[in-house]
C-alpha positions, 0 to 999 in steps of 0.5 A, a space after each residue: 500500500 505504502 509503495 503504491 502511494 509512493 509510486 503514484 506520487 512519483 508518477 504525478 511529479 514526473 508527469 507534470 508539465 515542466 512549466 508548473 515547476 518553473 512557475 513555482 520556482 519563479 514565484 519563490 524567487 520573486 517572493 524572496 526578492 520582494 522580501 529582501 527589497 522590503 527589508 532593505 527599504 526599512 533599513 534605509 528608512 531607519 538611516 534616513 530618520 537618523 537612527 542607528 539601524 536595528 533592521 539587519 541589512 539583507 545581503 541578498 540585495 547585492 544581487 543587484 550590484 553585478 558590476 561591483 561583483 565583477 570587480 570583486 571577482 577580478 580582485 579575488 583572482 588577482 590577490 586571493 582576497 575575498 573582500 567583505 564589502 559586498 561578499 554576497 554579491 560575489 557569491 551570487 555572481 559565482 552561483 549564476 555563472 555556475 548555473 550557466 555553465 551547468 544548466 545553460 541560461 536557466 537563471 534567465 527563465 527560472 530565477 530572474 524577476 525581469 524574466 518573469 515580468 517579460 513573460 507577462 508582458 508577452 501575454 499582453 503582446 499576444 492579447 494585442 496582436 493575437 499571436 507573437 510578432 517577430 522582427 525581421 531578421 535584418 533588424 533582429 540580428 543588429 539589435 541582438 548585438 547591442 547587449 553584447 556591445 554593452 557586455 564588452 564595454 563592461 568587461 573591457 572597463 573592468 578586466 582590461 582597464 582596471 589594475 589591482 590598485 584601482 580595483 582596491 580603491 573602488 571596492 573599499 571606497 565609500 561610493 561602493 559601500 553605499 552603492 546598494 543605497 544609491 541604487 535604491 535612491 535611483 529608483 525611489 527618487 527617479 528623475 523624469 528622464 529615468 521615468 521616461 526611459 523605463 516607460 519606453 522599455 516597458 512599452 517596447 517590451 509589450 510591442 516586441 516580445 522580450 525586448 530587454 532580455 533579447 536586445 539589451 541585457 548584458 547579463 543575459 549576453 554574459 550567461 548566454 556566452 557561458 552557456 555554450 560550455 554547458 554539457 546539457 542541450 535541448 536535443 531532438 530525436 529526428 526518428 520520432 519527430 513528426 515535424 509539427 513545428 510546435 516547438 519552434 512556434 512556442 520558443 520565446 527565443 525564436 529558435 528553429 528547434 524543429 530544424 536542428 538535432 541539437 540546440 546550440 544557441 546562446 539564446 536558449 535559456 532552458 525554459 523547457 517550453 519546447 519540451 512541454 509542447 512536443 506531442 510525441 513523448 521523449 522526442 525533445 529533452 535536455 541531455 548531455 551529448 551522449 544522451 547518458 544523462 537527461 535532466 527532467 524538469 523536476 530534477 532541473 528545478 531541484 538542482 537550480 534551487 539547491 545551487 542558490 540555497 546551499 551556496 547562501 547557507 555555506 557562505 553564511 556559515 563561513 562568514 562570506 555572506 554578510 558584509 563587514 560594514 557596521 551600522 555606525 559606518 552606514 550611518 556616517 556614509 548615509 549622512 554624506 551620501 551626496 558627496 560620493 559618486 563613481 568618479 570621486 568617492 572620497 575616503 571619508 
């Protein structure tokens, strides 16, 4: 009896559409992101009221400081010093890199809240146009290069232009120490120009599916480049494929899945929509080249969640999660925050 119940539960898990797992994971991380944001707002509000903050600053907010994390990564590689100004930012960057190398661009379609927002904006797009609209290739390809140009700009500025002393000066500068607060102020006290740009991006993301993700996101370009090295790819069994083209029609990245045996694309972010849409069982799947290791949707969800959960837990236990900036330092820096900018950032 017990074995029958366990088998039924197992079959139910394995038979569920992968999109169900993906949505659960997406909303879990959305809730975590909103919770982190709320805690951080309370922390900053206490500083704004002249109080010594009693709210612990949530380390997860450093996920929104990717450039600082990239500098920390280079500094760590060159010096062996894992700085304690924004340590969780570096931890999160390393985990995201690991997901790209192991699980393709899974971060974009399973974790990133902007990716989730883009999916709902796509629904508005379909309501307006009845079916997804695509840009012509002569326009799509040049636009897709924009995110790689932005990526190369940031990589050049950090990896090529900055030496150890410059990295150290920036990392330990007051500007970097309050970069998370400045980021919050950028959106909470946004200028009319910022508002117009964000409104334009929102409108463009409705008119053109996944506009930000497909054309402008340098993080996505970075992860897409790394995902080439992933041993896992979406693969198609040409013997059982009935050429219905449902996989291609549903692909949010406009990949011609029905025309290839193995999907080698920097735009594939392992959303599994093509796999779920396929009417023939075991025709589309995520696996290694030898087909020896296949990742089912449930297992993929478990692995990507565990990567983030275990990394943050281990980092917290080993002292590489919470930063070393004291509440008193935060109070001092906040009182002088208008004096700090990226170019100057005085020491005190």
